MARVEX-735827 format. One record per residue: residue number from 1; residue in one letter; z, y negated, x negated of N, C-alpha, C, CB in turn. Coordinates in steps of 0.1 Angstrom, whole numbers, plus 5000, padded with zeros to 4 digits. Glycine has a CB too. Layout:
MARVEX-735827
- NUM; a; Z; Y; X; Z; Y; X; Z; Y; X; Z; Y; X
...
end
This chain:
MARVEX-735827
- 1; m; 6907; 4787; 4359; 6920; 4787; 4365; 6930; 4779; 4356; 6925; 4802; 4366
- 2; r; 6928; 4781; 4343; 6938; 4774; 4334; 6937; 4758; 4336; 6935; 4778; 4320
- 3; r; 6924; 4753; 4337; 6923; 4739; 4338; 6930; 4734; 4351; 6908; 4735; 4338
- 4; t; 6928; 4741; 4362; 6935; 4737; 4374; 6950; 4737; 4373; 6931; 4747; 4385
- 5; l; 6956; 4746; 4366; 6970; 4746; 4364; 6975; 4734; 4356; 6974; 4759; 4357
- 6; v; 6967; 4730; 4346; 6971; 4719; 4338; 6971; 4706; 4347; 6962; 4717; 4326
- 7; i; 6961; 4705; 4355; 6960; 4693; 4363; 6972; 4692; 4373; 6947; 4693; 4371
- 8; l; 6976; 4703; 4379; 6987; 4704; 4388; 7000; 4701; 4381; 6988; 4717; 4395
- 9; s; 7002; 4706; 4369; 7014; 4704; 4362; 7017; 4690; 4357; 7015; 4714; 4350
- 10; v; 7007; 4682; 4354; 7009; 4669; 4349; 7014; 4660; 4360; 6997; 4663; 4343
- 11; l; 7014; 4664; 4372; 7020; 4656; 4383; 7035; 4655; 4381; 7016; 4661; 4396
- 12; l; 7041; 4664; 4374; 7055; 4665; 4373; 7060; 4660; 4359; 7060; 4679; 4375
- 13; l; 7051; 4658; 4350; 7055; 4655; 4336; 7050; 4642; 4331; 7050; 4666; 4327
- 14; p; 7056; 4635; 4322; 7051; 4622; 4317; 7037; 4623; 4312; 7060; 4617; 4306
- 15; l; 7029; 4614; 4316; 7015; 4613; 4311; 7013; 4602; 4302; 7005; 4612; 4324
- 16; p; 7011; 4604; 4289; 7009; 4593; 4280; 6995; 4587; 4282; 7010; 4598; 4265
- 17; i; 6994; 4574; 4280; 6982; 4567; 4282; 6977; 4560; 4269; 6984; 4556; 4293
- 18; f; 6965; 4563; 4266; 6958; 4556; 4255; 6946; 4550; 4261; 6954; 4566; 4242
- 19; a; 6944; 4537; 4261; 6934; 4531; 4270; 6928; 4518; 4265; 6940; 4529; 4284
- 20; n; 6916; 4515; 4271; 6910; 4502; 4268; 6917; 4491; 4275; 6895; 4502; 4272
- 21; d; 6918; 4479; 4268; 6923; 4467; 4275; 6913; 4464; 4286; 6924; 4455; 4265
- 22; t; 6919; 4459; 4297; 6910; 4455; 4308; 6914; 4441; 4313; 6912; 4466; 4320
- 23; a; 6905; 4435; 4321; 6907; 4422; 4326; 6916; 4423; 4339; 6893; 4415; 4330
- 24; m; 6925; 4413; 4340; 6935; 4414; 4350; 6935; 4401; 4359; 6949; 4416; 4344
- 25; i; 6941; 4402; 4371; 6944; 4390; 4379; 6958; 4392; 4384; 6934; 4389; 4391
- 26; g; 6964; 4381; 4388; 6978; 4383; 4394; 6985; 4370; 4392; 6985; 4394; 4387
- 27; a; 6996; 4369; 4400; 7005; 4357; 4399; 7019; 4362; 4401; 7001; 4346; 4411
- 28; g; 7028; 4354; 4396; 7042; 4358; 4396; 7044; 4370; 4387; 7046; 4362; 4410
- 29; g; 7052; 4380; 4391; 7055; 4391; 4383; 7046; 4403; 4384; 7069; 4395; 4385
- 30; t; 7036; 4403; 4392; 7028; 4415; 4394; 7013; 4412; 4391; 7029; 4420; 4409
- 31; v; 7006; 4423; 4387; 6992; 4421; 4383; 6984; 4433; 4388; 6991; 4420; 4368
- 32; e; 6971; 4432; 4388; 6962; 4443; 4391; 6948; 4440; 4384; 6960; 4444; 4406
- 33; p; 6940; 4451; 4382; 6927; 4449; 4375; 6918; 4441; 4384; 6921; 4462; 4372
- 34; m; 6910; 4432; 4378; 6899; 4425; 4385; 6887; 4434; 4386; 6896; 4412; 4379
- 35; r; 6878; 4431; 4395; 6866; 4439; 4397; 6857; 4439; 4385; 6858; 4435; 4410
- 36; q; 6853; 4427; 4381; 6845; 4425; 4369; 6845; 4411; 4364; 6830; 4430; 4372
- 37; h; 6847; 4409; 4351; 6847; 4396; 4346; 6833; 4391; 4344; 6854; 4395; 4332
- 38; d; 6831; 4378; 4348; 6817; 4373; 4348; 6812; 4367; 4335; 6816; 4362; 4359
- 39; s; 6820; 4366; 4325; 6815; 4360; 4312; 6820; 4367; 4299; 6820; 4346; 4311
- 40; i; 6831; 4375; 4300; 6836; 4382; 4288; 6830; 4396; 4287; 6851; 4382; 4288
- 41; r; 6823; 4399; 4276; 6817; 4412; 4273; 6825; 4419; 4262; 6802; 4410; 4270
- 42; l; 6827; 4432; 4264; 6832; 4440; 4253; 6821; 4445; 4245; 6841; 4452; 4259
- 43; i; 6818; 4439; 4233; 6806; 4442; 4226; 6808; 4454; 4216; 6801; 4430; 4219
- 44; k; 6821; 4456; 4213; 6823; 4467; 4203; 6838; 4471; 4204; 6819; 4463; 4189
- 45; e; 6840; 4484; 4202; 6854; 4489; 4201; 6855; 4501; 4191; 6860; 4493; 4215
- 46; r; 6866; 4502; 4185; 6869; 4513; 4175; 6883; 4517; 4178; 6867; 4508; 4160
- 47; v; 6885; 4530; 4180; 6898; 4536; 4183; 6901; 4547; 4173; 6899; 4542; 4197
- 48; d; 6911; 4546; 4166; 6915; 4556; 4156; 6929; 4562; 4160; 6916; 4550; 4142
- 49; v; 6929; 4576; 4161; 6941; 4583; 4166; 6944; 4593; 4155; 6939; 4590; 4179
- 50; r; 6957; 4594; 4152; 6961; 4604; 4142; 6973; 4612; 4148; 6966; 4598; 4129
- 51; l; 6971; 4625; 4150; 6981; 4633; 4156; 6992; 4635; 4145; 6976; 4647; 4160
- 52; m; 7004; 4636; 4149; 7016; 4637; 4140; 7024; 4649; 4144; 7024; 4624; 4140
- 53; g; 7018; 4661; 4146; 7026; 4672; 4151; 7031; 4670; 4165; 7037; 4675; 4141
- 54; l; 7044; 4672; 4167; 7050; 4670; 4180; 7055; 4656; 4181; 7060; 4680; 4183
- 55; r; 7055; 4648; 4170; 7059; 4634; 4171; 7048; 4626; 4178; 7062; 4629; 4156
- 56; p; 7052; 4613; 4182; 7042; 4605; 4188; 7030; 4603; 4179; 7048; 4591; 4192
- 57; a; 7018; 4604; 4185; 7005; 4601; 4178; 7005; 4586; 4175; 6993; 4605; 4187
- 58; k; 6998; 4583; 4164; 6996; 4569; 4159; 6982; 4565; 4164; 6997; 4568; 4144
- 59; v; 6982; 4554; 4171; 6969; 4549; 4177; 6967; 4534; 4173; 6970; 4550; 4193
- 60; r; 6954; 4532; 4169; 6950; 4518; 4166; 6937; 4515; 4174; 6949; 4515; 4151
- 61; c; 6937; 4505; 4183; 6925; 4502; 4190; 6920; 4488; 4186; 6928; 4503; 4206
- 62; e; 6908; 4487; 4183; 6902; 4474; 4179; 6891; 4471; 4188; 6897; 4474; 4164
- 63; f; 6891; 4459; 4195; 6881; 4455; 4204; 6875; 4441; 4200; 6887; 4454; 4219
- 64; l; 6862; 4440; 4201; 6855; 4428; 4199; 6849; 4422; 4212; 6844; 4430; 4188
- 65; f; 6855; 4411; 4216; 6851; 4405; 4229; 6843; 4392; 4226; 6863; 4402; 4238
- 66; k; 6833; 4389; 4235; 6826; 4377; 4234; 6825; 4370; 4247; 6812; 4380; 4228
- 67; n; 6827; 4357; 4247; 6825; 4349; 4259; 6811; 4344; 4259; 6835; 4336; 4259
- 68; e; 6803; 4350; 4268; 6789; 4347; 4270; 6787; 4336; 4280; 6781; 4360; 4274
- 69; g; 6797; 4330; 4285; 6796; 4319; 4294; 6795; 4306; 4287; 6808; 4319; 4304
- 70; k; 6792; 4295; 4295; 6791; 4282; 4289; 6803; 4273; 4290; 6780; 4275; 4296
- 71; s; 6814; 4279; 4295; 6827; 4272; 4297; 6838; 4280; 4290; 6830; 4270; 4312
- 72; p; 6848; 4272; 4285; 6860; 4279; 4280; 6867; 4287; 4290; 6870; 4269; 4273
- 73; v; 6874; 4298; 4287; 6881; 4306; 4296; 6893; 4313; 4290; 6871; 4317; 4302
- 74; t; 6904; 4314; 4298; 6915; 4322; 4293; 6916; 4334; 4302; 6928; 4313; 4295
- 75; v; 6917; 4346; 4295; 6916; 4359; 4301; 6930; 4365; 4301; 6905; 4367; 4295
- 76; k; 6934; 4371; 4312; 6946; 4379; 4313; 6941; 4393; 4310; 6953; 4378; 4326
- 77; m; 6945; 4398; 4298; 6942; 4412; 4294; 6954; 4421; 4297; 6937; 4413; 4280
- 78; g; 6951; 4433; 4302; 6962; 4443; 4305; 6959; 4456; 4298; 6963; 4444; 4319
- 79; f; 6970; 4462; 4293; 6970; 4476; 4288; 6978; 4484; 4298; 6975; 4477; 4273
- 80; p; 6972; 4495; 4304; 6979; 4502; 4314; 6991; 4511; 4310; 6970; 4510; 4322
- 81; v; 7001; 4512; 4318; 7012; 4521; 4315; 7014; 4530; 4328; 7025; 4513; 4312
- 82; h; 7014; 4543; 4326; 7016; 4552; 4337; 7024; 4564; 4332; 7002; 4557; 4342
- 83; a; 7035; 4567; 4339; 7042; 4579; 4337; 7045; 4585; 4350; 7056; 4576; 4329
- 84; s; 7039; 4596; 4353; 7040; 4602; 4366; 7055; 4606; 4369; 7031; 4615; 4368
- 85; g; 7059; 4605; 4381; 7073; 4607; 4385; 7081; 4594; 4384; 7079; 4617; 4375
- 86; d; 7075; 4583; 4378; 7082; 4571; 4378; 7081; 4565; 4392; 7076; 4561; 4368
- 87; v; 7091; 4556; 4396; 7091; 4549; 4408; 7092; 4534; 4405; 7102; 4553; 4418
- 88; r; 7086; 4526; 4413; 7087; 4511; 4411; 7101; 4507; 4414; 7077; 4504; 4419
- 89; p; 7107; 4496; 4407; 7100; 4490; 4396; 7102; 4498; 4383; 7105; 4476; 4395
- 90; i; 7091; 4499; 4375; 7092; 4505; 4362; 7098; 4495; 4352; 7078; 4511; 4357
- 91; k; 7108; 4499; 4345; 7114; 4490; 4335; 7111; 4494; 4321; 7129; 4489; 4338
- 92; s; 7106; 4505; 4319; 7103; 4510; 4305; 7091; 4519; 4305; 7116; 4517; 4299
- 93; t; 7087; 4523; 4293; 7075; 4531; 4291; 7078; 4540; 4279; 7062; 4523; 4289
- 94; n; 7070; 4552; 4279; 7072; 4561; 4267; 7063; 4556; 4255; 7069; 4575; 4271
- 95; l; 7055; 4546; 4257; 7048; 4541; 4245; 7058; 4535; 4235; 7038; 4530; 4250
- 96; r; 7055; 4538; 4222; 7065; 4534; 4212; 7059; 4522; 4204; 7067; 4545; 4202
- 97; n; 7067; 4511; 4203; 7065; 4500; 4195; 7051; 4494; 4197; 7066; 4504; 4180
- 98; f; 7048; 4491; 4210; 7035; 4485; 4213; 7034; 4471; 4208; 7032; 4486; 4229
- 99; r; 7023; 4468; 4202; 7021; 4454; 4197; 7006; 4450; 4197; 7027; 4452; 4183
- 100; s; 7003; 4438; 4199; 6989; 4433; 4200; 6987; 4421; 4190; 6986; 4428; 4214
- 101; y; 6974; 4420; 4186; 6970; 4410; 4176; 6957; 4404; 4181; 6969; 4415; 4162
- 102; v; 6955; 4391; 4180; 6942; 4385; 4182; 6938; 4377; 4170; 6944; 4375; 4194
- 103; d; 6926; 4381; 4165; 6921; 4376; 4152; 6931; 4377; 4141; 6917; 4361; 4154
- 104; g; 6938; 4388; 4140; 6948; 4391; 4130; 6961; 4385; 4131; 6942; 4386; 4117
- 105; k; 6964; 4377; 4142; 6977; 4371; 4144; 6984; 4378; 4156; 6975; 4356; 4147
- 106; p; 6997; 4381; 4155; 7005; 4387; 4166; 7004; 4378; 4178; 7019; 4389; 4162
- 107; i; 7003; 4385; 4190; 7003; 4377; 4202; 7014; 4384; 4211; 6989; 4377; 4209
- 108; k; 7021; 4375; 4219; 7031; 4380; 4227; 7026; 4387; 4239; 7040; 4368; 4232
- 109; t; 7031; 4398; 4243; 7028; 4405; 4255; 7040; 4406; 4264; 7023; 4420; 4252
- 110; r; 7037; 4407; 4277; 7049; 4409; 4287; 7046; 4422; 4295; 7050; 4397; 4296
- 111; f; 7057; 4428; 4299; 7056; 4440; 4307; 7056; 4436; 4321; 7069; 4450; 4303
- 112; a; 7045; 4439; 4328; 7043; 4434; 4342; 7041; 4446; 4352; 7032; 4425; 4343
- 113; q; 7047; 4445; 4363; 7045; 4455; 4374; 7032; 4454; 4380; 7056; 4454; 4384
- 114; a; 7026; 4466; 4384; 7014; 4465; 4392; 7017; 4461; 4406; 7007; 4479; 4392
- 115; r; 7008; 4455; 4413; 7011; 4451; 4427; 7012; 4464; 4435; 6999; 4442; 4433
- 116; p; 7022; 4464; 4444; 7024; 4477; 4452; 7012; 4481; 4460; 7035; 4475; 4461
- 117; t; 7003; 4472; 4463; 6991; 4475; 4472; 6979; 4479; 4463; 6988; 4463; 4480
- 118; t; 6980; 4478; 4450; 6968; 4481; 4442; 6964; 4495; 4443; 6971; 4477; 4427
- 119; e; 6951; 4497; 4442; 6945; 4511; 4442; 6946; 4517; 4428; 6931; 4510; 4447
- 120; s; 6949; 4510; 4418; 6950; 4515; 4405; 6961; 4526; 4404; 6952; 4504; 4395
- 121; q; 6959; 4536; 4396; 6969; 4546; 4394; 6980; 4542; 4384; 6962; 4559; 4388
- 122; y; 6978; 4530; 4378; 6988; 4526; 4368; 6998; 4517; 4374; 6981; 4518; 4356
- 123; k; 7011; 4519; 4371; 7022; 4513; 4378; 7027; 4501; 4370; 7033; 4523; 4380
- 124; a; 7023; 4499; 4358; 7027; 4487; 4350; 7017; 4485; 4339; 7042; 4490; 4344
- 125; w; 7018; 4473; 4333; 7008; 4469; 4323; 7015; 4461; 4312; 6997; 4461; 4330
- 126; y; 7010; 4462; 4300; 7013; 4452; 4290; 7003; 4441; 4291; 7014; 4459; 4275
- 127; v; 7007; 4429; 4293; 6997; 4418; 4296; 6998; 4407; 4286; 7000; 4412; 4310
- 128; k; 6987; 4401; 4282; 6986; 4390; 4273; 6975; 4381; 4277; 6984; 4395; 4258
- 129; n; 6976; 4368; 4274; 6966; 4358; 4277; 6958; 4355; 4264; 6972; 4345; 4283
- 130; v; 6944; 4356; 4265; 6936; 4354; 4253; 6925; 4343; 4257; 6928; 4367; 4249
- 131; s; 6925; 4332; 4250; 6916; 4321; 4253; 6903; 4322; 4245; 6923; 4308; 4250
- 132; f; 6892; 4318; 4251; 6879; 4318; 4244; 6872; 4305; 4246; 6870; 4330; 4250
- 133; a; 6866; 4300; 4236; 6857; 4288; 4237; 6843; 4294; 4241; 6856; 4281; 4223
- 134; p; 6834; 4285; 4246; 6821; 4290; 4249; 6814; 4297; 4237; 6812; 4278; 4254
- 135; g; 6809; 4309; 4239; 6802; 4316; 4229; 6811; 4322; 4218; 6793; 4307; 4222
- 136; q; 6824; 4321; 4220; 6833; 4326; 4209; 6835; 4341; 4210; 6847; 4319; 4211
- 137; t; 6836; 4347; 4198; 6839; 4361; 4197; 6853; 4363; 4191; 6828; 4369; 4188
- 138; r; 6861; 4372; 4197; 6875; 4373; 4192; 6878; 4388; 4191; 6885; 4367; 4202
- 139; k; 6886; 4391; 4181; 6890; 4405; 4178; 6904; 4407; 4183; 6889; 4409; 4163
- 140; v; 6906; 4417; 4192; 6919; 4421; 4198; 6922; 4435; 4193; 6918; 4420; 4213
- 141; v; 6934; 4436; 4188; 6939; 4449; 4182; 6952; 4453; 4189; 6941; 4449; 4167
- 142; d; 6953; 4465; 4194; 6965; 4471; 4200; 6969; 4483; 4191; 6963; 4476; 4215
- 143; i; 6982; 4484; 4187; 6988; 4494; 4179; 7000; 4500; 4186; 6991; 4489; 4165
- 144; y; 7002; 4513; 4186; 7013; 4519; 4193; 7014; 4534; 4190; 7013; 4516; 4208
- 145; g; 7025; 4540; 4194; 7026; 4554; 4193; 7029; 4560; 4207; 7038; 4558; 4183
- 146; s; 7024; 4572; 4209; 7027; 4579; 4222; 7028; 4594; 4221; 7016; 4575; 4232
- 147; p; 7038; 4600; 4228; 7039; 4614; 4227; 7027; 4621; 4233; 7052; 4619; 4235
- 148; l; 7024; 4633; 4229; 7014; 4641; 4236; 7019; 4645; 4250; 7011; 4654; 4227
- 149; g; 7010; 4648; 4259; 7014; 4653; 4272; 7017; 4668; 4271; 7003; 4650; 4282
- 150; d; 7026; 4672; 4280; 7030; 4686; 4281; 7024; 4692; 4294; 7045; 4688; 4280
- 151; a; 7021; 4705; 4293; 7016; 4712; 4305; 7022; 4727; 4305; 7001; 4713; 4306
- 152; f; 7029; 4730; 4316; 7034; 4744; 4317; 7023; 4753; 4322; 7047; 4744; 4325
- 153; i; 7021; 4764; 4316; 7012; 4774; 4320; 7019; 4786; 4326; 7003; 4779; 4308
- 154; r; 7012; 4794; 4334; 7019; 4805; 4341; 7026; 4815; 4332; 7008; 4813; 4350
- 155; t; 7021; 4816; 4320; 7027; 4825; 4310; 7040; 4820; 4305; 7017; 4829; 4299
- 156; n; 7045; 4808; 4310; 7057; 4802; 4306; 7056; 4795; 4292; 7068; 4811; 4307
- 157; r; 7044; 4794; 4287; 7043; 4787; 4275; 7040; 4772; 4278; 7031; 4793; 4266
- 158; i; 7042; 4763; 4268; 7040; 4749; 4269; 7028; 4745; 4261; 7052; 4741; 4266
- 159; d; 7017; 4741; 4267; 7006; 4735; 4259; 7007; 4720; 4259; 6992; 4740; 4265
- 160; h; 6998; 4714; 4251; 6998; 4699; 4250; 6984; 4694; 4252; 7004; 4695; 4236
- 161; f; 6984; 4681; 4255; 6971; 4675; 4257; 6971; 4660; 4252; 6966; 4675; 4272
- 162; f; 6960; 4655; 4249; 6958; 4641; 4245; 6947; 4635; 4254; 6955; 4640; 4230
- 163; h; 6949; 4623; 4259; 6939; 4615; 4267; 6937; 4602; 4261; 6943; 4615; 4282
- 164; y; 6925; 4597; 4260; 6922; 4583; 4258; 6913; 4578; 4270; 6914; 4580; 4244
- 165; i; 6918; 4568; 4277; 6912; 4563; 4289; 6901; 4553; 4286; 6922; 4558; 4299
- 166; l; 6888; 4556; 4287; 6878; 4547; 4285; 6875; 4538; 4298; 6865; 4554; 4281
- 167; t; 6877; 4544; 4309; 6872; 4538; 4322; 6879; 4525; 4325; 6874; 4548; 4333
- 168; t; 6890; 4522; 4319; 6896; 4508; 4321; 6888; 4497; 4315; 6910; 4508; 4316
- 169; g; 6878; 4501; 4307; 6869; 4491; 4301; 6857; 4487; 4309; 6864; 4495; 4287
- 170; r; 6856; 4492; 4322; 6844; 4491; 4330; 6843; 4477; 4336; 6844; 4501; 4341
- 171; n; 6854; 4469; 4337; 6854; 4457; 4344; 6851; 4444; 4335; 6867; 4454; 4351
- 172; w; 6846; 4447; 4323; 6841; 4436; 4315; 6826; 4433; 4319; 6842; 4438; 4300
- 173; k; 6821; 4422; 4315; 6807; 4419; 4319; 6797; 4429; 4312; 6803; 4405; 4315
- 174; g; 6788; 4435; 4321; 6778; 4444; 4315; 6783; 4456; 4309; 6770; 4436; 4305
- 175; p; 6774; 4463; 4302; 6779; 4476; 4295; 6786; 4473; 4282; 6766; 4485; 4292
- 176; i; 6794; 4483; 4278; 6800; 4482; 4265; 6790; 4484; 4254; 6812; 4492; 4263
- 177; g; 6789; 4475; 4244; 6778; 4476; 4234; 6780; 4489; 4225; 6779; 4464; 4225
- 178; e; 6792; 4491; 4220; 6794; 4503; 4212; 6808; 4507; 4212; 6789; 4501; 4197
- 179; a; 6811; 4520; 4212; 6824; 4525; 4212; 6825; 4537; 4202; 6829; 4529; 4226
- 180; v; 6834; 4537; 4193; 6836; 4548; 4184; 6851; 4552; 4185; 6833; 4544; 4169
- 181; i; 6853; 4565; 4189; 6867; 4570; 4190; 6868; 4582; 4181; 6870; 4575; 4205
- 182; a; 6877; 4580; 4171; 6879; 4591; 4161; 6893; 4596; 4162; 6877; 4585; 4147
- 183; v; 6895; 4609; 4163; 6908; 4616; 4164; 6910; 4625; 4152; 6909; 4623; 4178
- 184; d; 6920; 4623; 4144; 6923; 4631; 4133; 6933; 4642; 4138; 6929; 4623; 4121
- 185; i; 6929; 4655; 4138; 6938; 4665; 4143; 6944; 4674; 4132; 6930; 4674; 4153
- 186; s; 6943; 4668; 4119; 6948; 4676; 4108; 6963; 4679; 4109; 6945; 4669; 4095
- 187; y; 6970; 4671; 4117; 6985; 4673; 4119; 6987; 4677; 4134; 6993; 4661; 4115
- 188; m; 6979; 4685; 4140; 6981; 4689; 4154; 6994; 4698; 4154; 6969; 4698; 4159
- 189; p; 7001; 4699; 4165; 7013; 4707; 4166; 7012; 4720; 4159; 7018; 4708; 4180
- 190; k; 7022; 4724; 4151; 7022; 4736; 4144; 7022; 4748; 4153; 7034; 4737; 4134
- 191; g; 7013; 4758; 4151; 7012; 4770; 4159; 7003; 4768; 4171; 7025; 4773; 4165
- 192; y; 6995; 4756; 4171; 6986; 4754; 4182; 6972; 4753; 4176; 6990; 4741; 4189
- 193; v; 6962; 4755; 4185; 6948; 4754; 4182; 6941; 4744; 4192; 6940; 4767; 4181
- 194; l; 6930; 4738; 4188; 6923; 4730; 4197; 6915; 4739; 4206; 6914; 4720; 4190
- 195; e; 6917; 4738; 4219; 6910; 4747; 4229; 6899; 4740; 4236; 6920; 4752; 4239
- 196; a; 6899; 4727; 4237; 6889; 4720; 4244; 6889; 4706; 4241; 6890; 4722; 4260
- 197; a; 6877; 4700; 4241; 6875; 4685; 4238; 6865; 4680; 4248; 6872; 4682; 4223
- 198; r; 6867; 4669; 4255; 6858; 4663; 4264; 6856; 4649; 4262; 6864; 4666; 4279
- 199; p; 6844; 4643; 4264; 6832; 4651; 4267; 6827; 4658; 4254; 6821; 4641; 4271
- 200; n; 6817; 4666; 4256; 6813; 4676; 4245; 6803; 4669; 4235; 6808; 4688; 4251
- 201; n; 6801; 4657; 4236; 6791; 4650; 4227; 6798; 4644; 4215; 6783; 4639; 4234
- 202; y; 6808; 4651; 4210; 6815; 4647; 4198; 6809; 4653; 4185; 6830; 4650; 4199
- 203; f; 6812; 4647; 4174; 6808; 4652; 4161; 6821; 4657; 4154; 6801; 4641; 4152
- 204; l; 6821; 4669; 4149; 6833; 4675; 4142; 6830; 4676; 4127; 6837; 4688; 4148
- 205; r; 6838; 4669; 4119; 6837; 4671; 4105; 6851; 4673; 4099; 6830; 4658; 4099
- 206; g; 6853; 4685; 4094; 6867; 4688; 4089; 6876; 4688; 4101; 6871; 4678; 4078
- 207; s; 6886; 4680; 4100; 6897; 4679; 4111; 6895; 4666; 4119; 6911; 4680; 4105
- 208; r; 6884; 4660; 4119; 6882; 4648; 4126; 6871; 4649; 4137; 6878; 4636; 4116
- 209; l; 6874; 4646; 4149; 6865; 4645; 4160; 6861; 4631; 4162; 6870; 4652; 4173
- 210; t; 6848; 4628; 4164; 6843; 4614; 4166; 6833; 4614; 4177; 6837; 4609; 4153
- 211; w; 6836; 4605; 4187; 6827; 4602; 4197; 6820; 4588; 4195; 6834; 4602; 4211
- 212; t; 6807; 4587; 4196; 6800; 4575; 4194; 6791; 4572; 4206; 6792; 4574; 4181
- 213; m; 6793; 4561; 4213; 6786; 4558; 4225; 6781; 4543; 4224; 6795; 4560; 4238
- 214; r; 6769; 4541; 4229; 6763; 4527; 4228; 6757; 4523; 4242; 6752; 4527; 4217
- 215; n; 6759; 4511; 4245; 6753; 4505; 4257; 6756; 4514; 4269; 6738; 4503; 4256
- 216; f; 6768; 4515; 4273; 6772; 4525; 4283; 6783; 4519; 4292; 6777; 4538; 4277
- 217; e; 6783; 4523; 4305; 6793; 4520; 4314; 6802; 4532; 4314; 6787; 4517; 4329
- 218; p; 6815; 4531; 4310; 6824; 4543; 4309; 6827; 4549; 4322; 6836; 4539; 4301
- 219; n; 6824; 4561; 4325; 6827; 4568; 4337; 6834; 4582; 4334; 6815; 4571; 4345
- 220; e; 6837; 4584; 4321; 6844; 4596; 4317; 6854; 4593; 4306; 6834; 4607; 4312
- 221; n; 6865; 4600; 4305; 6875; 4597; 4295; 6875; 4608; 4284; 6889; 4597; 4302
- 222; i; 6882; 4605; 4273; 6883; 4614; 4262; 6895; 4623; 4265; 6885; 4607; 4248
- 223; g; 6894; 4636; 4263; 6905; 4645; 4265; 6905; 4657; 4255; 6904; 4651; 4279
- 224; l; 6916; 4660; 4250; 6918; 4672; 4241; 6929; 4681; 4246; 6920; 4668; 4226
- 225; d; 6927; 4694; 4246; 6937; 4703; 4250; 6941; 4712; 4238; 6932; 4712; 4262
- 226; f; 6954; 4714; 4236; 6959; 4722; 4225; 6967; 4734; 4231; 6968; 4714; 4216
- 227; g; 6963; 4746; 4227; 6970; 4758; 4232; 6977; 4765; 4221; 6960; 4768; 4239
- 228; q; 6988; 4772; 4224; 6995; 4780; 4214; 6986; 4792; 4209; 7009; 4786; 4220
- 229; s; 6986; 4793; 4196; 6977; 4803; 4190; 6981; 4817; 4191; 6976; 4799; 4175
- 230; n; 6994; 4820; 4195; 6999; 4833; 4197; 6997; 4841; 4184; 6991; 4841; 4208
end
């Protein structure tokens, strides 16, 4: 029963997004995810998250992409933005100080609207263009902060949740070679306990949860629920 209540309540509250970069298409001011890139493979990713109590969590995502094609290519990469209750056009996001780097150098991003006809649940994207030579491997890093999500429960208490969206990484060529997602919960909101973590194939050591996946097509996302300890 409780899980159902959380799902219903987030329709009314801001939903923070932590997610894989994905391949995009689009012209003008709007974009949408492409079905699958034919030459760029996500060969490795590392995501480090540190909870900061009720303050925005600190997130660092590192992706290693390789052009397995025989031609140079410029890829439009997008990081999704979704806040339920927003209406188009979205002009801002609750993500804090979002910035991107390619091979250690800052790269400019632009805030783009999703096409109104897109089937994607995301209404806007941070978009950047990344060029690859044939066979080239490039490291892309995204750093930002985001508030935890809130969920009202029938007992009138407010619980919190954290999501990291893996499934936006599905449209790169082939399976993802390796993904490591590490969440430091040592500064979880005061008075709260970790009630659930999904999927359940994580390793817990001290206050750190780690998921490690290899050669996989992402069809499930990372989720943590925090309840008041009473």
